[in-house]
C-alpha positions, 0 to 999 in steps of 0.5 A, a space after each residue: 814275393 812268395 811265402 818263403 822269401 818273406 819269412 823273417 822268423 826261424 821255424 819252430 823246431 818240431 818236437 815229436 813228444 808234443 805232437 804229430 808231424 804235419 809234413 806227412 800231410 803236406 808232402 809237396 812242401 819242403 825246406 824252411 816251409 816244411 820245418 814251419 808246418 812241422 813246428 806249427 803242427 807239433 805245437 798246435 793240434 788245431 793248426 795240425 787239423 787245419 793243415 790236414 784238412 786243407 792240405 792241397 790248398 795250403 800247399 799251393 798257398 805256401 809256394 805262392 804270394 800269400 797276399 794273393 792267396 788271401 785275396 783269392 779266398 776273399 774274392 771267392 767268398 764275396 761271389 758265393 751264392 747264399 745257399 753255399 754260405 753255410 759250408 763255404 764260409 766255414 771253409 773260408 774261415 779254415 783257410 784264412 785262419 791257417 794262412 794267417 797263423 802260419 804267416 804270423 808264426 813265420 813273420 811274413 805278416 806283421 800283427 796288423 796284417 794278421 788281425 786285418 785278415 781275420 777282420 776282413 773275413 769277419 766283415 765278409 761273413 757278416 755281410 754275406 750272411 746278413 744279406 742272405 737272411 734278409 733275402 730269405 725274408 724278402 723271398 717269403 714276402 715277409 719284408 714289406 716294401 720289397 718284391 719277392 724277386 728283389 735281389 741283394 736287399 739289406 732292408 735298411 739292416 746294418 751290423 755294426 762291428 764293435 770291439 776288436 772287429 770294429 778296430 780291425 784287431 780280431 784275435 786268432 780265435 775271437 768272437 765278434 761283437 755286433 750291434 744290429 740296427 735297422 733304419 725305420 725311415 725306410 718303411 711306411 709307419 704302418 709296416 714298422 712292426 712287420 718289418 721289425 719282426 722280419 729283420 729280427 728273424 733275419 738277425 737271429 738266423 745270421 748269428 746262427 749261421 755264423 756261430 753254429 758248429 757243424 761238421 765243417 766247423 764254425 765261422 765266428 762265435 757271435 755276440 749281440 749283447 752290446 746293444 742298448 739294454 740287451 735284457 729287454 730289447 730284441 736282437 735287432 733294434 730300430 735306429 731311433 730308439 737306440 739313439 734316444 737310449 744313448 742320448 738319455 741313458 748312455 754310460 761311459 763304457 758305451 761311449 768307449 765301446 762306440 769308439 771302435 764301432 764301424 758299419 761292417 755289413 748290410 746297409 753300410 750307408 745307413 750305418 755310417 749315417 747313424 754313427 755320424 748322428 751318434 757322435 755328440 754322444 761319443 765325443 763330448 764337446 768339452 774335455 771330459 776328464 770325468 771319463 778317467 774315474 768312469 774307466 777306473 771304476 770299470 777296471 775295478 769291477 772287471 777285476 772284482 768280477 774275475 778275481 784279478 786282485 793282488 800281485 801278478 802271478 803268471 799261472 792262469 793269468 788273464 792276458 786280456 783282463 788281468 793286471 797289466 793286460 791288453 785291456 789296461 792298454 786299451 782303457 788307457 788309450 780309449 779314456 784319453 780319446 774320450 777326454 780329448 776326442 770331442 775337440 780333436 777329430 784326429 783322436 777318434 781312430 779305432 785302432 789302439 797302436 795308431 791312437 797311442 802314437 797320435 796321443 803322443 803326437 798331440 801331447 796327451 800322453 808322454 812319448 816314452 810311455 806310448 812307445 813302451 805301451 805299444 811294444 807291450 801291446 804287440 807282445 801281449 797280442 802275440 802271446 794271446 794269439 799263440 794261446 788261442 792257436 794251440 786249440 782254437 780256444 777263446 782263451 786269454 789265460 796263461 798255462 797253469 803248468 810247467 809243461 804248458 809254459 814250455 809248449 807256449 815257449 816253444 810255440 813262440 820260438 823261445 827255448 827257455 820257458 823261464 826266460 819267457 815267463 820273466 819277459 811276460 811278467 816284466 811286461 805285465 808289471 810295467 803296463 800295470 805301473 804305467 796305467 795304474 798311475 794314470 787311473 789311480 794316482 797315489 793317495 793324497 796327503 792329509 789336509 793341512 791345518 787351517 785357520 779358524 776363518 778358513 774352516 768357517 768358510 769350508 762349513 758351507 761347502 756341503 750345501 753347494 750345487 757342485 758337491 751334491 752328488 756322492 761322486 763329486 764329493 769323493 773326487 773333491 775330498 781327494 783334491 781338498 788337501 792340495 787345495 787347502 795346502 795352496 790356500 794356506 801358502 798364499 799371502 792372505 789365506 783368508 782372502 784367498 779362501 773367500 774368493 775361492 769359495 765364491 768360485 766353488 759356490 757358483 759351480 752348477 756341477 762338480 764332477 767334470 771340473 774336479 776330475 779336470 783338476 785331479 788330472 791337471 793339478 797345475 790348474 788349482 794354482 791357476 784357479 786360486 790366482 784367478 779367484 784371489 785377483 779377479 772374482 769376476 773372471 772366477 765367476 765367469 769360469 764357474 759358469 763356463 768351466 769348459 774354457 779350462 779346455 784351452 789351458 790344457 790344450 798345449 798352446 795356451 801360453 803361446 804368443 798372440 796369434 793375430 787377427 788373420 789367424 783368429 779369423 781363419 781358425 773361427 772360419 774353419 770351426 764354423 764350416 764344420 758345424 751342421 747348422 746355423 744354431 750350432 755355428 753361433 754356439 760354436 762361435 760363443 764357445 770359441 770366443 769365451 776361450 780366447 777371452 779367457 786367454 787374454 784375461 789370464 795373460 793380462 793377470 799374469 803379466 804376460 801382456 800389458 794393458 795396451 796389448 790386452 786392449 788390442 787383443 780384445 779388439 782383434 777377437 771382436 773383429 774376428 767374430 764380427 767378420 766371420 759371423 757376418 757371412 753366416 748370418 747373411 747366408 742364413 737370411 738369404 735362404 728365405 729372402 734371397 741374396 742382398 740386393 745391390 752391393 751389400 752392406 758394410 759394418 762400421 766399428 765405432 768408439 773403442 772398437 773402432 779405436 782398436 782398444 777394448 777391455 774385458 767387459 766392452 760392448 760393441 758400437 756398430 753402424 751398418 751402411 748398405 748400398 742397394 745400388 738401385 735395386 728395389 727388392 731381393 729375389 728370394 722365396 720371400 722377397 723384401 724391399 731393399 730398406 726392409 731387407 737390410 734393416 732385418 738383416 742388421 737385426 738378425 746380425 745383432 741377434 746373432 751377436 747378442 742373443 743368449 744361447 746355450 753357450 751364452 752371448 757373444 757381445 752386447 751391441 750398441 747401435 746408437 751412434 747411427 745417424 739420428 740415433 735411436 730414431 734412425 733406421 738400424 741400417 742406413 742407406 749409403 747415399 743417405 749416410 753420405 748426405 747426412 754426414 756432409 750436411 746434417 751431422 752434429 759435431 758429436 757425430 763428426 767426433 764419433 767418425 774420428 774413430 770409425 772404421 770398416 770391420 765386416 761386410 762388403 769390404 769393397 765399400 771400405 775405400 769409399 767410406 774412408 774417402 767420405 770419412 777423410 772428406 768429412 773430417 777435413 771439412 768440419 774441423 772449424 775451431 770456432 765451431 768445435 771448441 765451444 761445442 766440445 766445452 759444452 759436451 764436457 759440461 753436460 757430462 760433468 753435470 750428468 755423472 760425477 766420478 765414483 771416487 779416485 779409482 774411477 778410470 773413466 768418468 771425471 775431468 782429466 780421466 779416460 772419457 775426457 781424454 778420449 773426447 779431447 783426442 777426438 776433437 783435436 783429430 777433427 780440428 786437424 782433419 786427421 784420419 788416425 783412429 787410435 787415441 795416442 796417434 790422435 794426440 800425437 797429430 794434434 796441433 798443440 804443444 809437446 808438453 801438452 801432448 805429453 800430459 795427455 798421453 800420460 793420462 791416456 796410458 794411466 787411465 787405460 791401465 786402470 780401466 783395463 785392470 778394473 774390468 778384470 778385478 771388479 764388476 763396476 768402479 774399482 773398490 780397492 777395499 774388496 780386491 784383496 792383497 793379490 788384487 792390490 799387487 796386480 793393480 800396483 804392478 799395472 800402474 807402475 807403483 809400489 803402494 796403493 797410496 802411490 797409485 792414488 797420488 799418481 791418479 790425482 796428479 795425472 788427472 789434474 794435469 790432464 784436466 788443466 790441459 783440456 780446460 785450456 784447449 776447451 775453456 768452459 763457458 764461464 771462463 770465456 765470458 770472463 
């Protein structure tokens, strides 16, 4: 389609009082096209000059396909010889600028195509000039490692496009912001300084080639000052010191600037690799709400520096930096990207409009807000383009005179300058209102009156680590009224404050978390709930505040996803990690978030204790399954693939029974089948037994070693054959023989809750067959009953219950009921692994089953609640009123006295049943 057939805007009327008629310079152009060039030239002396100078070319372009005309210019520039660049690039700039301007005015190209054309021109200009100047250094023999006759050399030098150029959003009269770096790894260390000197010269000449104004005009004003510490560093830096600068000293504005960074010229591959390495600096792994305050501070500095204070007045208002301007929309977008982009790669885009849509799609900004900002952004950019088209000036200021506004109105196809002014003013005001409410929410109310006890607790706050920085104090002072109001509204303000104080005291730093609370006030309620009910969880949060990320991730209160979904999610995350240590740390962070998820759901009554036990078990199993191949692959790098048929990991105890609580460790056994293979075949081969022993140790370390993100789980392997004395990994044949011929009754009891959870699951069927055989052959009542009775006596002698609220220890309590269930399953030859199903399948009376089942449920509810409420045995005197409410709710009682009474009655009834099934030795003798 040719130019005229794609025009969607009525040509601007020509006003002879405002300028010359461009039609005289383009006699071959007629109809709507003639009206277009006349109106454009009349409003813009610059466009008139371009049309006069490029009359023949633009006349041809206007009667052809504008996209093809643009592509032909780009093709010619890409093929241009280095010695022709000085004039050739300037001619290319004239033609692209002229075509883009007319296509914009006529509605032939949308905003993105106009800015994209200007940006592509800049990319070509930068790349061609950079290669030409590096080539000159090579030809002079000044760049070590390259022959003088080498062609198209970049020397490892790359120009990173920043700002609007990086985002493909160049203005009509933009300068271009570049950071020039070189890959020092391409040079011998002895040649470093010689290469650096040559590349600095090349960079300076490149900037001169682009920026100098000659009789042919200029290409792009070029700014190299966005590099690290520009006052003391050369215009071209090595990549390594640049990386070290950002890692150690980089500021939030530099992170924001790098959102749009793009390798645009020179050694693109080296530039992309550099930006990949810089991702941890740009994109923080946790939600970064502190960026809001940083961005707001930058906004205030810009306003103060430029005098943009007070109400919006249109004369000379800056459409880019002023209130309600383009930069406000960009800051709004980029700040949200910085907050969430570390966790969501979809939010790392460079362009403003697509990112506004993505932020709405991901729930980080309201759709109605992003749609308004997108509309105003496009309108602001159009005004900006018209201002710059008038005289090719890098201006963002609206006219200061009535005549200037009338010219602008005419240029924008508006007949009424006053209507245009009202439209611009309304858009600026709305952008300001929407963005200001995000960066600087309304001032909080004064702090409420508090009791003497609460005030006493608060006196220690200034000494806490989280409140040592001035910035943290400023944010916290804004939060304090809201926190105190919620504290004083709680059932027991003094207790709530004491528990919150414990959380605050444990925080190692405050800026990030306080910023998070300020942006998400609903989290204050959550942390007060957690602090007042579960200090242990609050303490954990104080050291792992990043788990709050999960709360505001959008789906925190959704139903439990299930084991397979968890496995897939973790596997995908691990696949994204670059190395073994990163994988283990990522697994830890992910596990903590889900662990927190389960705890909060349980505290808030969204799930029962039974649900929580199953979910903790699902989480552990997902970790065990997906960490196993990660460890195995890492181990195989040095020692080769596992010899034989590999290994299987058995979950024992509570893990095997699929019922864990918030503080459970994991009981594991590893069984391997070398299948006759004597050793592995890696670079450092190991004998099969040593291989699997060391692989198991590596697996346990991967799970339990403290790392930067903590540990995954404590692991207990004492249930393996021969306990601590046995090898950490057991040969399959030896395991079979041991279980069939040597195992003690307690080991067969342990087998009643054993199940394969990870490793080579092809071995699971064989294990289950063995388990069924062993359980079916070793349940002789005469053998099991006395030994279980003896075990109960030993347990009772070794440890007494720690009061009535000890869920685990004591006759008729959880440990006793579980042991009874295992024994009943063994005597029945039953292969079910969960306590309830083992009781149900037992060969005992229904009343006995009912008593045991009630005790199992009640004691598990108490155990699950206790592990959330306290570190050890529950001390009801220290859990506060909110903790007591949670406890009574969980155990189905009205008061604490009811809880105590029910625990005593239920445990006594269960004790009597178990004593009857496994009579103590003294009773048997009688």
